[in-house]
C-alpha positions in Angstrom: 122.9 76.4 119.3 119.4 77.9 119.0 116.9 77.2 121.7 113.2 77.4 121.0 110.9 78.9 123.7 107.2 79.4 124.2 105.0 79.3 121.1 108.0 78.8 118.8 107.7 75.1 119.8 104.5 74.8 117.7 106.5 75.7 114.6 109.5 73.5 115.3 110.4 72.5 111.7 110.1 76.1 110.5 112.1 77.3 113.5 114.9 74.8 113.0 115.0 75.7 109.3 115.3 79.4 110.0 116.8 80.0 113.4 120.2 78.8 112.4 120.3 81.8 110.0 120.5 84.2 113.0 124.0 85.4 113.4 124.4 88.3 115.7 127.1 90.7 114.6 130.2 91.0 116.8 129.4 94.5 117.9 125.8 93.7 118.8 127.0 90.7 120.8 129.4 92.9 122.7 126.6 95.2 123.7 124.5 92.2 124.8 127.5 90.7 126.7 128.2 93.9 128.6 124.6 94.0 129.8 124.6 90.3 130.7 127.8 90.6 132.7 126.2 93.4 134.8 123.3 91.0 135.6 120.7 92.4 133.2 118.6 90.7 130.6 119.2 91.9 127.0 118.0 90.8 123.6 118.0 91.8 120.0 114.4 92.7 119.2 112.0 93.5 116.5 112.7 93.9 112.8 116.3 92.6 113.0 115.1 89.3 114.4 112.3 89.1 111.8 114.7 89.8 109.0 117.4 87.3 110.2 114.8 84.5 110.4 113.7 85.4 106.9 117.3 85.3 105.7 117.6 89.0 105.1 120.4 91.3 106.4 118.8 93.8 108.9 119.2 97.5 108.2 119.9 98.0 111.9 119.9 96.2 115.3 117.7 97.3 118.2 118.3 96.0 121.7 115.9 95.7 124.6 117.0 95.2 128.1 115.9 95.1 131.8 118.6 97.8 132.6 117.2 101.3 133.3 118.5 104.2 131.1 120.8 105.4 133.9 122.2 101.9 134.3 122.8 101.7 130.5 124.7 105.0 130.7 126.8 103.7 133.6 127.8 100.5 131.8 128.8 102.0 128.5 131.4 104.9 128.2 129.9 106.4 125.0 126.2 107.0 124.9 123.7 109.5 123.5 120.4 110.4 125.1 118.4 109.7 122.0 115.0 109.3 123.7 115.8 108.8 127.3 112.3 109.9 128.5 111.0 106.8 126.6 113.9 104.6 127.8 116.1 104.7 124.7 119.8 105.3 124.9 122.1 105.1 121.9 125.2 103.2 122.7 128.3 103.8 120.6 130.3 100.6 120.1 133.5 100.6 118.0 132.3 103.4 115.8 128.7 102.2 115.3 125.5 103.2 117.1 122.9 100.9 118.6 119.6 101.9 120.2 119.2 100.2 123.6 115.8 100.5 125.1 114.6 99.6 128.6 111.6 97.2 128.9 108.6 99.4 129.2 104.9 99.8 129.5 103.1 102.6 127.7 100.3 104.7 129.1 97.3 106.1 127.1 97.8 107.4 123.6 95.7 110.5 123.8 97.1 111.9 120.5 97.1 108.5 118.6 100.9 108.8 118.5 102.7 109.2 121.8 101.9 107.6 125.2 101.1 110.1 127.9 103.5 108.3 130.2 106.1 105.5 130.1 106.6 103.1 132.9 109.7 100.9 133.0 109.3 97.2 133.8 111.5 94.2 134.5 109.3 92.0 132.3 110.2 91.2 128.7 106.7 89.8 128.2 105.2 93.2 129.0 107.6 95.0 126.7 106.8 92.7 123.8 103.1 92.8 124.2 103.0 96.6 123.6 104.6 96.2 120.1 102.7 96.6 116.8 102.8 93.2 114.9 103.6 89.7 116.0 106.5 89.4 113.4 108.1 92.5 115.1 107.5 91.2 118.7 110.2 88.5 118.8 113.4 88.8 120.8 116.6 86.8 120.5 120.0 86.2 122.1 122.4 83.3 121.8 122.0 82.2 125.4 118.3 81.9 125.6 117.3 81.6 121.9 114.2 83.0 120.4 111.5 84.4 122.6 108.3 84.4 120.6 105.3 85.0 122.9 102.7 85.9 120.2 103.4 83.3 117.4 105.3 85.7 115.3 107.2 82.8 113.9 104.0 81.1 112.9 102.9 84.3 111.2 106.1 84.4 109.2 105.4 80.9 108.1 101.8 81.8 107.2 103.0 85.1 105.5 100.7 87.1 107.6 100.8 90.6 109.2 98.8 90.5 112.4 98.6 92.9 115.4 99.9 91.8 118.8 96.8 91.4 120.9 93.7 93.4 120.1 94.2 95.3 116.7 91.9 98.2 117.7 94.1 98.8 120.8 97.3 98.8 118.8 95.9 101.1 116.1 94.4 103.4 118.7 97.8 103.7 120.4 99.5 104.8 117.2 97.3 105.4 114.1 100.3 105.2 111.8 100.4 101.5 112.5 97.4 101.2 110.2 99.5 102.4 107.3 102.5 100.4 108.6 100.5 97.2 108.4 100.0 97.6 104.7 103.6 98.7 104.2 104.9 95.5 105.9 102.6 93.5 103.5 104.4 95.3 100.7 107.8 94.9 102.1 107.4 91.1 102.8 104.8 90.1 100.2 102.5 89.0 103.1 98.7 89.2 103.5 96.9 91.2 106.1 95.3 89.2 108.9 91.4 89.6 108.6 91.0 90.9 112.2 93.8 93.4 111.7 92.3 94.4 108.4 88.9 95.0 109.9 90.4 97.3 112.6 92.4 99.1 110.0 89.3 99.8 107.9 87.4 101.0 110.9 90.1 103.3 112.3 91.6 104.6 109.0 90.1 108.1 109.6 92.4 108.5 112.6 95.3 108.7 110.1 94.3 112.3 109.7 95.8 112.9 113.1 99.3 111.7 112.0 101.9 114.2 110.9 102.6 114.6 107.2 106.2 113.7 107.6 105.3 110.2 109.1 102.8 109.6 106.3 105.4 110.5 103.7 107.9 108.1 105.2 105.4 105.1 105.1 104.2 106.0 101.6 107.7 106.1 100.2 108.7 102.8 101.9 105.6 101.2 100.4 106.3 102.5 97.0 110.0 101.4 96.9 109.1 98.0 98.3 109.2 94.8 96.3 105.4 95.0 96.1 104.3 98.5 95.3 101.0 97.1 94.0 100.0 96.9 97.7 98.9 100.5 97.3 95.7 98.9 96.2 95.4 97.3 99.7 95.8 100.8 101.2 93.0 101.9 99.0 90.7 99.0 99.9 91.3 99.7 103.6 90.4 103.3 103.3 93.9 104.5 104.0 94.4 106.5 100.8 91.1 108.2 101.3 92.6 109.8 104.4 96.2 110.5 103.3 96.1 110.5 99.5 92.5 111.1 98.2 93.8 111.9 94.8 94.6 108.2 94.4 91.0 107.2 95.1 89.9 109.5 92.2 92.0 107.6 89.7 91.0 104.2 91.1 87.4 105.3 90.2 88.3 106.7 86.8 87.6 104.2 83.9 89.4 104.4 80.5 88.2 103.1 77.2 90.4 103.8 74.2 92.7 101.8 72.0 95.7 102.5 74.2 94.1 101.5 77.6 92.0 98.6 78.8 92.5 99.3 82.5 91.2 102.1 84.8 93.5 105.0 85.4 94.2 103.5 88.9 94.9 100.0 87.6 97.2 101.4 84.9 99.0 103.4 87.5 99.6 100.3 89.7 100.9 98.3 86.7 103.4 101.1 85.9 104.6 101.1 89.5 105.3 97.4 89.1 107.1 98.0 85.7 109.7 100.5 87.0 112.7 99.9 89.2 112.5 100.6 92.9 113.7 104.2 92.9 112.1 106.8 95.0 111.8 109.5 92.3 110.7 107.1 89.6 108.0 105.4 91.7 106.6 108.7 93.0 106.5 109.8 89.3 104.5 106.8 88.3 102.1 107.2 91.3 101.3 110.7 90.2 101.8 110.6 86.5 98.1 110.3 85.5 96.4 112.0 88.3 95.5 114.8 86.0 93.3 112.6 83.8 90.0 112.8 85.8 90.0 116.6 85.5 90.3 116.6 81.6 88.4 113.5 80.7 86.0 113.7 77.7 84.0 111.0 75.9 83.4 111.2 72.2 80.3 110.1 70.3 81.8 106.6 69.9 82.2 106.2 73.7 86.0 106.6 73.4 87.7 108.3 76.4 90.2 111.1 75.8 92.5 112.8 78.3 94.2 115.5 76.2 96.6 117.7 78.1 96.4 115.7 81.3 100.1 116.0 82.0 99.9 119.7 83.0 97.2 119.3 85.7 98.9 116.1 86.8 102.1 118.0 87.4 100.2 120.6 89.5 98.6 117.8 91.5 102.0 116.1 92.1 103.4 119.3 93.4 100.5 119.9 95.7 100.7 116.5 97.2 104.4 116.6 97.7 104.2 119.9 99.4 101.3 118.7 101.6 103.4 115.6 102.6 106.5 117.8 103.3 108.8 116.4 100.6 112.0 118.2 100.0 112.0 120.7 97.2 114.6 118.9 95.0 112.5 115.8 94.9 109.4 117.8 94.2 111.1 119.6 91.3 112.3 116.3 89.7 108.9 114.5 90.1 106.8 117.4 88.9 109.0 117.8 85.8 108.8 114.1 85.0 105.1 114.1 85.4 104.8 117.3 83.3 106.8 115.6 80.5 105.8 112.0 80.7 103.4 112.1 77.7 106.0 113.7 75.4 107.0 111.7 72.3 110.2 113.0 70.8 110.6 113.1 67.0 112.7 110.1 65.9 115.6 112.3 64.7 118.7 113.4 66.4 117.4 117.0 66.5 114.1 115.8 68.0 115.8 113.9 70.8 118.2 116.8 71.5 115.3 119.2 71.9 113.6 116.7 74.2 116.7 116.5 76.4 116.8 120.3 76.7 113.1 120.5 77.4 113.1 117.8 80.1 116.6 118.4 81.5 119.9 116.6 81.0 119.8 115.1 84.5 116.2 113.9 84.2 116.2 112.6 80.6 117.5 109.1 81.5 114.7 108.9 84.1 112.2 110.1 81.5 113.2 107.1 79.3 112.4 104.7 82.2 109.1 106.5 82.9 108.0 106.3 79.3 108.8 102.5 79.1 106.9 101.8 82.4 104.0 103.9 81.2 103.8 101.9 78.0 104.0 98.6 79.9 100.9 99.6 81.8 98.9 100.1 78.6 96.9 97.8 76.3 99.2 94.9 75.5 98.3 95.2 71.8 100.0 98.6 71.5 103.1 97.9 73.6 105.4 96.2 71.1 105.3 99.1 68.6 105.6 101.8 71.3 108.5 100.0 73.0 110.3 99.7 69.6 109.9 103.4 69.3 111.5 103.9 72.7 114.4 101.7 71.7 115.1 104.0 68.8 114.9 107.1 71.1 117.4 105.5 73.4 119.7 104.7 70.5 119.6 108.3 69.3 120.2 109.6 72.8 123.3 107.3 73.2 124.6 108.5 69.8 124.1 112.2 70.9 126.1 111.5 74.1 128.8 109.7 72.2 129.1 112.6 69.7 129.2 115.2 72.6 126.5 117.3 71.1 125.6 120.6 72.8 122.6 120.2 75.0 122.6 123.3 77.1 123.6 126.9 77.3 126.7 126.0 79.3 127.9 123.8 76.4 127.6 126.6 73.8 130.9 127.6 72.3 130.1 131.2 73.4 129.0 132.6 76.7 127.3 135.8 77.8 130.7 137.3 78.6 131.8 136.5 75.0 128.8 138.4 73.6 129.4 141.3 76.0 133.0 141.5 74.9 131.8 141.5 71.3 129.9 144.7 71.9 126.5 143.5 73.1 124.9 145.3 76.0 123.5 143.8 79.1 119.8 143.3 79.3 117.0 140.9 78.4 118.2 140.7 74.8 121.4 138.9 75.9 119.4 135.9 77.2 117.2 135.9 74.1 120.2 135.8 71.7 121.8 133.0 73.7 118.6 131.0 73.5 118.4 131.6 69.7 122.0 130.4 69.3 121.2 127.3 71.3 118.2 126.7 69.1 120.4 126.8 66.0 123.0 124.4 67.6 120.2 121.9 68.5 119.2 121.9 64.9 122.8 121.4 63.7 125.5 120.6 66.3 128.2 121.5 63.7 127.3 125.2 64.3 128.6 125.1 67.8 131.7 127.1 66.8 132.7 130.4 68.5 133.3 132.2 65.2 130.0 131.2 63.7 128.0 131.9 66.8 129.5 135.4 67.3 128.7 136.2 63.7 125.1 134.9 64.1 124.7 136.9 67.4 125.6 140.1 65.5 122.9 139.5 62.9 120.4 138.6 65.5 120.9 141.8 67.5 121.1 144.0 64.4 
């Protein structure tokens, strides 16, 4: 039976409709029960409570308690000192890990990220009031029900992201919360509370004090959310001006040609919405046209052109990803997709084979998705013809895969060792001959026979 406490009472019908969705997993309940048996308060808290009320499966379960860290360690036989200086101990329960954090008060945030001191408290209210947003400041256990001191339930019903208490205080404590506010709007499809938005706009410059890794994490979570179009809200609040100024440039870049009726930025947002929620794909769409402002020209008829924009766009993508500390593998994939996104393969088997080699076997399926999303962000009048073209490219690609055509040096019927055994000497010529042989096989896959290729290699090096 769910009990309703404090301000939850004002949203009784919403509460009754949603609180019965809260089912605490057995292992979480065991952690709570162990703390309760020792005489301590303990609740599931934060995002897990929010998600369960919304009918979503939480990614993880956080627990808050009146027990001090040393008391938590005494109660549970298997613990890890995850962030013990801030009151957090990881409890291992039947093979799973759960973060258990002591009720606390935070001191001043001199660096806009970490409190200069942490003071433990026995008050759940004091612990909840230091949290970022009302929808993340609810606590729940089965004995006492939902503890909602700041009308988080009402904000869930209103679909609103609102700071706990004074927004400027929350954002001054941790500047990343400014970005997180927009990211939660994207995650949940909510609006930003007006007061919270005003504070975000005012304090957005403090995001420059936040580490690149933390900015990267919030950016990716926003992009792969159900509402990546909320990147426009980050722009409106001045967030991208601080952490992704390249985006502001494309939001200000108009386009006027038969293929585009939207600005570069609006086109980019539409492509984000048109592609599946994959990290590499959405990063590619975010960056794919960032090279346009640097190459833009306008002809005598007022038509905008962006010839060759993919190359500078790839450079910009790489620069941003290095600045935000992305891993090198992700950077290589995104940069290559941006570099090749404007490629239109010839509608022949040879044309598609050559495109696969140029883009990369592993990336070509993603390239097909990028092309289709790019088209869906263009002038609706040109989309039908272009999407039909892409359908034919996909058909040819599938036929190539089904036929097992050679698409790389490793699939050639001869190797460098074969050429050396046939009398060729080591050196730069070896690689050049192999590339020439691959070129012939891409033209005609039937040539991928060892006897033929050895004969051709002799003539090429003669």
